[in-house]
N, C-alpha and C positions, 0 to 999 in steps of 0.2 A: 511408538512401539519399540520397546527395549528388549533385545534378545540377549541371552547369555552368550558368552564367548564360544561355548561348545556348539550352540545352535548355529551360529554364524559359520562355523567350519563346515557344516553340512548344507546350509541353505545356499551359500554363494556358489559352490561348484555345481549344485543341482540346478540353480537358476541359469548359469552359463551353459550347461549342457542342454537344457530345455530350449534356450534361445538358439543355439547352434542347430539342434535337430529340427526345430520349427523352420529355421531359415533354409535348411537343406530340403525339407519337404516342400516348402514354398517354391524353391528353385526347380524341383523336379516337376511339380504341377505346372509351372509357368513354361517349362521346356516342351510340354506336350502340344503337338499340333492337332487340336480337336477337330479341325475342319477336314482332316483326312480320314477320320473315323467314318466308316460307312454306316448307313442306317440298319443294315442287316449283316452283322459280322458272321453269322452262321454260314453265309454263302462263301465268304473268304476262306474259312478254316474248316470246311466240311471234310477234308481228307486227313485231318489230324485225329489223334486219340482224344478221348473225353477229358483226360487230365491236362493235355496240352491246350485244348479248347478252353477249359476252365481257367488255366493260367493266363492265357492271352486275353480273355474277357476281363479277368480281374485287374489286369495291368493296363488295359486300354479303356474299354467302355465303362467299367465299374470302378475306376481307380479311386475316386473320391469316397465312395461307399466302403471300399476295401480298406482304405487308410483310416476312415472313421471308426470302423469296427476294430481295427488293430489298435487304435488309440484307446478305445474304451476297454479292451482286453488288458492293455498295459496298465491302465489305471486300476482295474480290478486286481491284477497281480500285485501291484504296489500296496493297495489297500489290504489285501490278504496277508502280505508279509508284515505290514505294520500291526495288524490285529494280532497275528501270531507272536510277534516280538513283544508286544505290550503285555501279554498274559504271563510271560516268564518272570 
């Protein structure tokens, strides 16, 4: 696969950034102690507002789902920017 010089200028930094962000996400997930998550988190956080409850649930019990959705949204934004740029 032979890439022009201008393509390499964009591919190499993007690849490095993806590897760094993937490593960071992996280290965050590995640092979570899943054994301390209770089976019913609503009992732990019943005195908080609904926005606080949602934030705590997203970053504890539903972290993998939350990160997966954010990854797909990022891909959609990059795709939309690529499509918009190619039409010009």
